[in-house]
N, C-alpha and C positions, 0 to 999 in steps of 0.2 A: 263590728263586721269588717271594718277597713283592715285592721293589722292581719288578720287571718288571711285575707284575700292577698294582702303584699307580700306576706311571708309565702304564701301558695305560689304566685307569680314569680318571685324571686327565686324560690327554689327551683321552678320549672325552667327559669331561663338558666340559672348556674348548671342545672343538669343537662339543659340545651348546648352551653357552651363548652361542658366538659365532653359531651358526646362528638361535637365538633373538634375539639382539639385531639380527641381518641382518634377520630377518623384520620386527621391529618397526619398524626404521628403513625397511623397504622399505613398509611400509602406504601404500597410494594411492588407498583407495577409502573411502568413508563412506555412512552412511545418516542422513538427515536426515528428521524426522518434522513434517507439519504437520496442522494441525487440519481444514482445509478444502482439497477436492480442486478442482482447475479444472475449469470446465464444458467448456472446451477451450482450445487453446496458442495462441491468436492474440491478441496484448496491444492490437492495433489495433482489435477489434471488439468489446470487451466490459469492463465496468468491475470484473469482481471481482479483487480484490487477488492471489488463488491463483495466476492466471497470471502474472504478474510474479515473484511470489516464486520459479516456477521458472525461466521465461525470460529475465529481464530481467539483463544482460550476461553472460549464460550462452551462451545460443543466438542472442537478438538484440541487435542494436547499432544505436545512434543517432549522429546528428552530435556531439553531445555525450552525456554521461553524468555520474549522481550517484555521487559516492564516500561511503564511510560516515559523515564528518563532515558531509555536506550540501552540501560545494562541487561546483561543476558543472566539470568538464574535458573537454579533447577525447576524441572517441571515435573514430569514422570519418572524422571531419574531423581534419586534420593541422593546421589553421591556418584564420583567417577574417581579412575586413577588412570594416570597416562603413563606409558612406560619411557624410560630413559631416552629412548631412541625417537619418541614422538611419534610412533607410528600405531600404537594399540591403545585402545581406551577400552577401559572395562567399567561398563555402567551398574550400579546396583538400584535395582527399581524399587520405587514405593511397594509397599506390602497393600493387599485388600484393595487395589484398583479393580474397578468392573466397568465395561461399557454399559451404555444405556439400556442394550437388550437383557443385561443380567449376566453376559457371559465374562470370564475373569480376564483382564490385559495382563499378559506377562511377556517373557521375552521371546516366546514363539511370534508374539504380533510384532514386537520389534521388529525381528528378522524378516518378516514379512512384508511390513512396512517399507524396510530399506532395501531388501531384494525388489521388490515391484518398482520402487522409484529408480533403481540402477538398470533394471531390465533392457535389454536389446528393444522392446515393443513399447517402453514406458512412454506413458502421455505427459510426463511431467514437465511443466513448464520451465524448471529449474534442475532439470537433471543435471546440469553440469557442478549442480553443489555438492553432489554424491559420486562424482566420477573418479574422485581418488580411491574410493572404499574397494578393498581388495576381497574382503571377506566379512561375514557377520557370522558369529557362532554364538550359540545358545549354551551356556555353561550350566545353569540350571534354571528353574522357573524365574528366579527374580536377578539374575546376572546374565548380562550380553556384553560379548567380546566383539568390538569392531578393530580391522585390523586397515590399517591405510597403506597404499602402496609408497608414500611419502609423507613426511610431515608435513601437518597443515594447520598454521596458525589461527586460522579462521574455522577450524572446525566445530567448535561449540556454538559459534555464532552461525554457522551454516544451520545447524541443527535446529534453530530457535526459529528459521522461517515458517510459514504456515507450510509451504510445499513438502515439510519434513515432518507433518502430525503423524502420530501413530493411528494405524487404522487396523480393522480386524477381518479376515478372510470369509467370516461368517455373516457381515453385512455389508460387503464390498460391492456386490452387483447393483445395490439400490442407493448407492452413496450419493448419487448426484439430485434425488429427489426426497431421500428419506436418512439423511445423514445419523451415522450412529456413532459418537466417541465417548471419551471418558470425562467429559467437562462436568463444569457447575449447574450447565443449561442443556435440557433436551429441547430435540426439535419437535415442535407440535403441530404446524400447520405452515402452508404456504400457499395464498391466494395470487396466482400470477396476476403481475400488472397492479398489484397492491401491496401485498404486506405479508411478512414472515413473522411468525410468533415462536418464541423460545419459552420454556417454563422451568421452572428451579428444578434440580437434580436431586430429589430427596436421599438418595445413596452416594452422593459426591464424596470422593475419598478425602477431599482437604475440607478446609472452613466453608461453611455455607454462606453463601452471599446474600447480602439485604433485600435483593428484588426477586419478588417470586415469579414476575413475567415480563417479558419484553416483546414490545412488538416494533419491527422496522418496516416503515411506511417508505415507499418509494414517490417521490415526487421531483420530476425531471425539469420542470419549468421555473424558472428563476422566482418570475412574478407569483406563481402559486406557492412557492417556498414561503415567499415572505407574507403571504396572506396567511398561511397556515399557520407559522409561528405569532402573528400577531394576534389571530383568533385562539389562539393557544389549543389549537387541535392537534400539536405534536409538542413534547417537552422538552425533545433536543433535536437540532440539525446540524449533523455531523457534516464537515466541509460545506458550510453554507455558500450556495453558489450565486449571490448577488450581493456582492461586497459594496455597494453603493449604499445598501440599506442598513449598515453597520453604525452608522452614527444613529440612526432612530432607536435602534436597540438598545446603545448605550445610553440614550437619554430616557429610556422607559426602565422605571424600577421594578419591573416585573421581569426583567431578563438580564442574563450574564452574557458577555462575550470575551470569547476565549481566542486570542489572537496567539499563535506558537509558529513552529516550524515543522515543516515533513522533510520526508528524503525523497521527495518528489522534484527530480532534476526534469523540467520541462522543456521539451526539444523540439526543433521542427526537425523530424527525422526524414533522413534522405537514403533511397534505395541506391545503395553504392554500387550495384552491379548495371542498374538499368540506364544505358544513355540518355542525355548527356552527364548522369551524376556520378559516372564513372570516371571522369577526369577531374582531377582535385581541383583545377583552376575554376571550374564552376560550382566546386561545392566551397570553396572561397568566396566566390564571386556572392554565394547565397549570404555566406555570414556576414559580409561586409555589407551587403544590402539591407539588414536588419536592424533596428533600433530599437534594444532591448527596453530602455527605461518608458519609450511610448506604448510598446506592448502593456507594460506592468501597469502603467498609469492608465491606458486607455481600455483595458481588458480585465484588469485587476483592481483599478482605483488606488495604486500605489502601494498594493499589499504584495510583496515579492522581493527576491533578491537576485540580481543580475550575476548569472554564471558564465564563464568563457571554457566549460569543460564538464564532463559528467561526474560530479562531485558534489556533496552537500557544503555549503560554506559554512555550516556551526562544526564539522569535522575537523579536529586540529590538524590533520592531514592535508586539509583542502590549499591548492596553490589557486591564486587570482590570476587568470589568463585571459581575463575580458578583453585587454588592449590588444590582444592577439587576432580579433575579430572585431574592432570596433566599427562603429557606424561610418562608412565612407563609400556612398553613391558611386563616386568618381571612380574608384579603384573598382569596384565590382563592375561598372561597365567596361573598363580596361581589361581585367581579368576575362570577362566574357566575349571581347573581341579576340584576345589571344588565342580563346579557345576555339574559335570561329564561329563566334556568334554574335557577332558585332550590331545585329539588328533584333537580338534576343531569341527567345523561342517560348511556344506554349507548353505546358504542363499542368498535371492536377494536384490537387491539395486535399486528401481525404481528412474529414474533421468529424471525431466521434462527438457524445453528447454533452461531455461536460463545457462549463462556461469558459473556463480557460483556451479551450481549443475553439469553440466556435467563435467566442468574441476575439480571441488573440487571431483567429485564422482570418476574419476578415482585415484587420490591420495589417498582420503579414502580408496576404495578398497586395494589398494597396502598396507596401514596401518595395516587393518584388516587382510590381509593375513598372516602379518608377525607374528602375533599371533595364527595363525591356523584357522580364519574365511574366507572361500571362499566365496565371494560375488558373484554372477553372476549380472553384471550390464545390466539393461533393460531400455532403453532408450524410453520415451515415450513422445507424444505432450502434449501440456497443456490442451486439454479438455479431453483426456484420462486421465491423473492426477487427475483431478477434478473427473471423474466418478469412477475410479478404486480406488484409494488412497483414496482421500478426501471423497468421499459419500460411496463408497464400501468397505473401509477399508481392500481390498484384497491386503496387502503389508506386508512385513517384515520391511524392512528398505527404508527410503526415505531421501534427502535432499531437503530443501524448505527453503525458507526465509520467516518469517512472518512480514510482513510489517504494520499491524494493529498497531496503537498507543496503547501502555501499556495494552498489551493483555493477561497478566499472568491469568487472569480470565479465559481462556479457559482450563486451568487446573483442573478448577472446574466442568466439564462437561463429565461425563463418556462415553457420548456416541460420543465424540469428536474423531477425525480418529485416535489418537493414543492411545485412550482408558485407559487412566488414570482413578482410581477410588479410591479415597481415602476420606472417609468422612471427616477426619480432616482437610484436605485441602479444602475442599468444605464449612466446617463451618468458616474455616478462612477468606476464601474470602467473607463469608456472615456478618461477623464480619465488616470487611474493607469497603463494600459497606454501611453499616449504620453508619460509623463513619465519621465524619466531622472535628475533631480536625486535623491540618495538622501535628503535632509530632506524634500523635498517628497513624494516617495513614503513616507516613514513616516508624514507628517500625514495623506494621503488612507488609507491602509492604517487608521489609527486612525479617521479618519470612516466608514470601511466598516464597521468592526466595531462602532462604535456604531449606525449606523442599522440593521443587522438585530438588534441586541438589542434595542432600542427599539420594533421592529416585531414582537417575539417570534414571527420567523420558525418556530423549532425552539425546544425547550426544552433548553438546552446543558448537557451533564452533567460529563464530564470527559475530559481527554486521555489516550488509553492508552498504558499504559507498555509498554515492551518487555521482556518478562519469557522468556529463554531459558534452555535448562539442555543442560549439554554433559557429553561426557565430557574429563577432566581433561587429556588429551593435545592436544585440537584446538585450535588456534589462528588467529586471522586472521579470526573472527565478527565481524560488526556489532554493536557494543553498542547502539548507536541506530538507528533506522529514517527516515532520510531519505526513503525511499520504500520501497514494497513491494519487498523485493528480497532473496533469498540468495547474495550474490556469492561464487560457487566460485572463482573467480580468486584471492579473497584467503584461502582457505582451505587449510591444511597439516596435519600430524601433526607435533607435537614429537618431535624424536629423541631 
């Protein structure tokens, strides 16, 4: 009697183990946590990086796209040709691409998207990326010709931004709450304040991704973020907001910690048209009042790289200008006295939710107080920051990380939120855009970095590190962030 029982029990155990292994191998869903919830889901009409984090490459695609290593590769464009004078780009589109609603994606949609981005009433946050487009012509359903007013060495790079994704006129009205793209994932559900769910697109024109479903959870509080990861309620926390907890995750075999770089220049942004910050001596005083390393250590627990201009240190064209604004409180006080503020002054400091801003803002306010600048901290939610600071320009100082790739060109826009208006810089950027020689582009980018550093447009703090925490079995996550994106198409579970 014993042997048959043993065999039956052993067989049942083997079957159970086999089923468990099969279930583990078959897992095809994932839950990803983010600190910020998108204000809406249209990447072509807002500057919020949380939008791109959810929809870039997943729901929406552009003619070109960024990869995790920062390279630019074909997207919806299968190939392209550039005229000898560098002004005409002829794109051949992939055949058989459809939007999630079943409508065909063709050259007419490309024209619609670019015409919409360049229109006088365009709400595109990066409209300047498309300013050089002189015309978009549909050659045939799979061929589109884009003519530029001048050659632009960054044009293919610009087309890879989330602001340049291709949308359709048939679904544009509902894009903010029901996005319809061409990507490998379709929008399924948005429970505001809690989560967004995407599901795999069975009709995707490219390779089918491993994951069938992805849920983006929004957890703004750093303590709650730690608790959610430790309880394994979420599988991944992109840009984990509590760097002080990373050693605990590193010591726990259930998790992996990914530390990389981002395009996020974290700055103490200044309203250059608002007195007294319209005086370069006051802006210079701000810069010398700041101790960058103290902010990195106190707010980011040592994660971050000091910067002295608006440019990523990992870029080969980066120039180290931190010495131009070294921490020097005495010099800051002398500059304030020279500008007529020997007794200092009072101002405001708007802080959006991310930890780098809230935690860093407390340290910045204390450093400014040491030189006589009393900054009242005003904590705002992300949507309020976008409306009041970014759009309304109703602020004095704020802290924000600019995560767009190689975006020094924003300083050539007088109506940008920090309102820096320098014709010489604008001319310099126009020359850079028209330059294709790599060495000359590097020289011009160095000149641009020096110009804004010497004008003390903003106080440059640090390059934001990418701090990710994930369950040990997740693979394919981007370690670095060449753009704001959580590319689901690259993610899978280890078998």
